[in-house]
C-alpha positions in Angstrom: -2.9 28.2 0.0 -4.8 25.9 2.4 -6.8 23.1 0.8 -10.5 23.2 1.0 -12.1 20.6 3.3 -14.2 18.3 1.2 -15.6 15.9 3.9 -15.9 16.3 7.6 -17.3 13.3 9.6 -18.0 14.1 13.2 -18.8 11.6 16.0 -20.0 8.9 13.5 -21.7 5.9 15.0 -22.8 3.0 12.8 -24.2 -0.3 13.7 -26.2 -3.0 12.0 -29.0 -5.2 13.5 -30.9 -4.7 16.8 -31.2 -6.0 20.3 -28.7 -8.8 21.1 -27.7 -9.0 17.4 -26.1 -5.5 17.1 -22.9 -5.4 15.2 -21.1 -2.1 16.0 -18.9 -0.7 13.2 -18.1 2.8 14.3 -18.6 4.4 17.7 -17.8 8.1 17.7 -15.3 8.3 14.7 -14.1 11.6 13.3 -12.6 11.9 9.8 -11.5 14.8 7.5 -10.8 14.7 3.8 -9.3 17.6 2.0 -9.4 18.6 -1.6 -6.7 16.8 -3.6 -6.0 14.1 -1.0 -5.2 10.6 -2.1 -5.9 8.4 0.9 -5.4 4.7 1.3 -7.6 2.9 3.9 -6.1 -0.4 5.2 -7.1 -2.8 8.0 -8.5 -6.3 8.6 -11.8 -7.5 7.1 -14.7 -6.1 9.0 -12.9 -3.1 10.4 -15.2 -0.6 8.6 -13.3 0.4 5.5 -16.1 -0.2 3.0 -18.6 1.1 5.5 -16.7 4.4 5.6 -16.6 4.6 1.8 -20.4 4.0 1.7 -21.0 6.7 4.2 -18.8 9.2 2.3 -20.7 8.3 -0.9 -24.1 8.6 0.7 -24.9 4.9 0.1 -25.1 4.3 3.8 -26.2 6.7 6.6 -24.7 6.8 10.0 -26.9 6.0 13.0 -25.6 9.1 14.7 -23.2 11.9 13.8 -22.7 14.4 11.1 -21.4 14.1 7.5 -20.6 17.4 5.9 -19.6 17.8 2.2 -18.0 21.3 1.8 -20.0 22.4 4.9 -23.4 20.9 3.8 -24.8 18.0 5.8 -25.6 15.1 3.4 -27.1 12.7 5.9 -30.2 14.8 6.0 -30.8 14.9 2.3 -33.8 13.2 0.7 -33.1 10.2 -1.5 -33.7 12.1 -4.7 -31.5 15.0 -3.5 -28.8 12.5 -2.5 -28.9 10.9 -5.9 -28.5 14.3 -7.6 -25.6 15.1 -5.2 -23.9 11.8 -5.8 -24.2 12.0 -9.6 -22.6 15.5 -9.5 -19.7 14.9 -7.2 -19.0 11.2 -6.5 -17.5 8.5 -8.7 -17.3 4.9 -7.6 -14.7 2.3 -8.6 -15.4 -1.3 -7.5 -13.3 -4.5 -7.3 -15.7 -6.4 -9.5 -15.8 -3.6 -12.2 -19.7 -3.7 -12.3 -19.9 -3.3 -16.1 -23.0 -4.4 -17.9 -22.0 -7.3 -20.1 -24.4 -6.5 -23.0 -23.1 -3.0 -23.4 -20.0 -1.8 -25.1 -17.2 0.1 -23.2 -18.5 3.4 -24.4 -22.1 2.6 -23.5 -21.0 1.5 -20.0 -19.2 4.8 -19.6 -22.2 6.8 -20.8 -24.7 5.3 -18.3 -24.2 7.9 -15.5 -24.8 10.7 -18.0 -28.3 9.3 -18.9 -29.4 10.8 -15.5 -28.3 14.3 -16.7 -29.8 16.9 -19.1 -26.9 16.6 -21.5 -27.6 16.1 -25.1 -26.6 13.0 -27.0 -23.7 14.9 -28.6 -22.5 16.2 -25.3 -22.7 12.8 -23.8 -20.7 11.3 -26.7 -18.0 14.0 -26.3 -17.6 13.3 -22.6 -17.4 9.6 -23.1 -14.8 10.0 -25.8 -12.7 12.2 -23.6 -12.9 9.8 -20.6 -12.0 6.8 -22.7 -9.1 8.7 -24.2 -7.8 9.7 -20.8 -7.8 6.0 -19.8 -6.0 5.0 -23.0 -9.1 3.1 -24.3 -10.0 4.9 -27.5 -9.5 1.7 -29.6 -11.6 -0.4 -27.2 -14.7 1.8 -27.2 -16.9 -0.6 -29.2 -15.9 -3.8 -27.4 -18.0 -5.7 -25.0 -16.6 -6.3 -21.5 -15.9 -9.9 -22.3 -13.5 -8.8 -25.0 -11.5 -6.7 -22.6 -8.8 -7.7 -20.2 -9.3 -7.3 -16.4 -7.1 -4.2 -16.5 -9.0 -2.7 -19.4 -12.4 -3.4 -17.7 -11.2 -1.6 -14.6 -10.1 1.4 -16.7 -13.5 1.4 -18.3 -15.0 1.5 -14.7 -12.7 4.5 -13.9 -13.7 6.3 -17.1 -17.4 5.7 -16.0 -16.6 7.2 -12.6 -15.0 10.2 -14.2 -17.4 10.9 -17.1 -19.6 13.2 -14.9 -16.5 15.1 -13.9 -16.8 13.8 -10.3 -14.4 15.6 -7.9 -14.2 12.6 -5.5 -13.4 9.0 -6.4 -14.2 6.3 -3.9 -12.4 3.1 -4.8 -13.1 -0.2 -3.1 -10.2 -2.7 -3.7 -9.8 -1.4 -7.3 -6.9 -3.8 -8.0 -8.3 -6.8 -6.1 -9.1 -8.8 -9.3 -6.1 -7.7 -11.3 -2.7 -9.2 -12.0 0.5 -7.3 -11.0 1.0 -5.5 -14.3 -2.7 -4.4 -14.6 -2.7 -3.4 -10.9 0.3 -1.1 -11.4 -1.3 0.4 -14.5 -4.6 1.2 -12.7 -2.8 2.6 -9.6 -0.6 4.8 -11.9 -3.8 6.1 -13.5 -5.4 6.9 -10.2 -2.2 8.7 -9.1 -2.2 10.7 -12.4 -5.8 11.7 -11.8 -4.8 12.9 -8.4 -1.6 14.7 -9.4 -2.7 16.2 -12.7 -6.5 16.7 -12.3 -6.7 17.3 -8.5 -9.2 14.5 -8.0 -9.7 13.6 -4.4 -9.4 9.8 -3.9 -10.1 7.4 -1.1 -9.0 3.9 -1.8 -9.7 0.8 0.2 -6.9 -1.8 -0.2 -5.4 -4.8 1.5 -2.2 -4.4 -0.5 0.6 -2.5 1.2 2.3 -1.9 -2.2 -1.0 -0.4 -3.6 -1.2 1.9 -0.6 2.2 3.5 -1.5 0.6 5.1 -4.5 -1.5 7.2 -2.2 -0.1 10.3 -0.5 -1.3 9.1 3.0 -2.3 5.8 4.5 -4.9 5.3 7.3 -5.2 2.1 9.3 -8.5 1.1 10.7 -9.1 -1.6 13.3 -12.4 -2.5 15.0 -14.0 0.6 13.7 -11.3 3.1 14.9 -8.3 4.8 13.3 -5.2 3.4 14.9 -2.6 5.3 13.0 -1.9 7.2 9.8 1.2 8.3 8.0 2.5 10.0 4.9 4.0 7.8 2.2 7.6 9.0 1.7 7.6 8.3 -2.0 5.4 7.7 -5.0 5.5 4.2 -6.4 5.1 5.4 -10.0 
């Protein structure tokens, strides 16, 4: 059975600034992401990796071109409609974790659900499930400062998953972690892809991290210069 196309980016142009100060990121780029893909994006700093993630997540809009999510153009959505769409389908995982230091692990995970109509009981059940999936049940009441870097990133992944997002956008998710914690987080992402069919796009500078993905794309100066399937899973 053919995989459903999740994202189709057509003739994407993106630049910042104006006049003589224009910085061109993309100039007519095309990109397709299918359901169940686990893609690693690599390339030098400034090549457009994070910009591409932001366009996929509706955080940034292209200057020209079309962004389709399952056939629906998202670049034309209003801000409120875009927020609703993002909360339903997209989960973000950042290098810096972005946890609120005054909230416990479970409260940090619950935050995206506060935008929904779920009851307190339903929110609690979802948070519990997400933390269990990340192996963090015993850490639910701890503040971020009481967690290791690897545990904090797993809380961040649980937060990205708690709304049952089908697409995870990960920007250098192991950038602040030691080798052991990095491998644990990458194995969890691979498990979410293999066992739960989550579609994942991961920006990384680490060639070893990229081998956990099923396919690696290289960007340079705002263009895809090559892509290849990874021959083996690192886990």
